N, C-alpha and C positions, 0 to 999 in steps of 0.2 A: 355552335355561333356565338359571338360574343354580347354583353347584357347594355340592355341598351343610357347607361352610364359610362360605361366603355366606348362608345363611340358616339356615346354625346360629348366626351371627353377629347377623343380624336376629332371630332367638324372643327370646335372652339380651336386647338390649334391650329389647326389648319386654317381657320377665319382669320387667327389672327396672324396668321403669318400671310394672310393675301395684306394685312391690314399696313402691314410694315415693310408690304414687299413694292411699294410704288404708292404715286398719287390717287386718288380718290377721283373714279369719273362722273362726269356727273351724273351719269345712270346709277353710282353705285350712293351715289349721295340722297338722289331721290327710294330708291331700295330702301336707306335706313330716315324718311323720311314721312310715309305711305308704306310703306311696302313690305315684305316679311318680314327686314333686319327689323322696322320698327317694334315687329315683337320681338324680335329676338332683343331687342335692347329691353326693352319691357322687363322680357323673365328673366336676363342677369341684372338689373334692376333688385329682384328680390334680395338676391345676397347685399348682407349689408355689408363687407368690405369692397365690393363692388361697383354697390351706387354710387358713391362721389364720381369715380371714372364715368361713369355711363350717363347721369345725367349730367359733364362738360360732354361728350360724346352729342347725347343729344342735341344740345344747346348749338354744335358749332358748327349742326347739318342744318337747323330751322333759323338760323339767326338771318340769315336774309331769306325777303320774300319768294326767292326763282331760286332754283337747286344748280345753275349754272350758275348765276354768281356764289353759291356759298362753295359751289366744286371749286371755282376758281381760287379763293381762298382757300380754299384747302389745301389747294395746287404750289402756293407757295408760299403755307405754312409747310405741308412738307419738304423738297427744296431749300427752306432757307435752315430748317432745324437738321435736315441729315443729308443733303448734299453740298453743304457747304461754303451755299454762291449766299454771299446777301453778307452783313456787318455781323461779327461774333462767332463761338466756335461753333463746328457745329457738333452734333452728337453721333458717333460713330454708331453704324448696325452694324458692327462685328464684333466678334466677344476680343478677338487680342488686343485690340486699341484697349479695353476696361482693365484687360489682367496680366496686363504684362508690363514691368516696371517703368519700360520704354515709353509707351504711349500705340509704339510701331505697329501695324499691320502685317500680315501670315507670320506669327510667331507660331506656337506650341500645339495650340488647341486648332492651327488649322489641320494637323499632322492627330491629333486626337479626333476629329470629327471623322476624317478621309477613311480612320481606323473604325468608327462609328455606322459608316452611311456603310461599309464595307459587309458589317455585320447583319444588316437588314439587305445587304443585295440591291442598294443604291449607290445610284452617278449623278453624279451633275451636267444637266443639258450640255454640251457646249456653246448655245447660245445664252443660256443664263449669267455667264464671266462673273461667276462669283464666290469667291472662296469658300469650300465647307463654314465654315463661323460666321457667316452674315446671318443674323436674327431668323431671316424666314428660311433657311436653311435649317436654319436648328430643333426649326418650331416644326416643319414638315415633317422635320425625322422623329419627333415626338409623338407624331402622331402613328407612324408607321410603327415606333414598334408598342405606345396605345392599342394598336390594334392588334396586331399580329403575335404572333408565338413563339417571344422572345425571353431569351434569360434574363432573369428579375435586377442580374450584376449587370446587363448592358443599360435598363432601362434607371436604373442606381446614377449608375457615371454619369448619359448622358442628363439626369439632374440634377444632382448630387452638386458632383466634378465642373459640369459647364454654366445647365441655365442658371440655377440658385446661386450660383456663384457670383451672376455682374446681372441677373435683368432687375434685383433690387437696385442697383444704384445706376443703371440705367434708366427706370424711372423716377428718380428724382431729376435725372440731371431734365428728363423730359416738361418735368413740374416745373421744372424749374423758370425754365427757356422757352416753352411755351404760352404767349397770351391769348391764341386764338380754344384751346383748351380741346381739344381733337385728341389729338394724339397726350399730352397731360393724359387725359381720361379712360384714351388706351394702352396707356404703357402701365397705369395701375390700374387696371381691369389685367392686364399681361403678369403683372406681377402677383396678384392674388392665384392667378390660373397658377404659376409655377409651383406658390406654394403650397397650393391647395392638392395638387398632383404628391409633390415631393410625402405632401404629408399621411394619405390616401396610401402610398404605396411601405411608405417604414410605421406605418398605424402610431405619428406620429404629434401629438397637439400642432395646431396651428399655427406656425409664428404670429400672427395673429387673430388676433382676440378671441372675433367671430364668422373665423373662416370655415368652410366649409371643404368636404373629401371631392362632393364632386358636385362639377357646376350644374342648374337648370337649366335643358332648352325646353 
């Protein structure tokens, strides 16, 4: 049986994957306002480096009196930021766009992630219609690697050669482009989490001075 920190971090990877896979529903907004999700945010706010991001997320889900209105605002924010609809340039959720010189999709990370999915005996459901270097797929694979009996080299490859390479610039882009704050906050928490997992694996000091090796649940 894996230790509590391992299970906690695997669940956090899945949680973050869900945040960037689709807009928040009204029920999800209510979950973060008053439900167990509010307690999760309280817990993560204790992490010094994640605290600013959590504060932005909490403010965004409570800015309106009703969960319905807050969900509408956040849905529009997700679409504007990540779907390329509306004014300005969208922020790609695909690693290829951030690491390739051309900024195009379907570059080397797609092949690399396909191989890593094979290591975990995982595949993408046809209905998902996403290439394997989508952020949510990479985070879901991180959860699988964290829980499973996977060679450290594979986990290191996912963190060092993929997530840690592009997530910091992705997070900065979200912070610069998201005035509503929820996804700026979530991306900040994501960057902290990836850094903490990488440092836990390598026993190195975190890039963020106050980051810890395991998140609290």
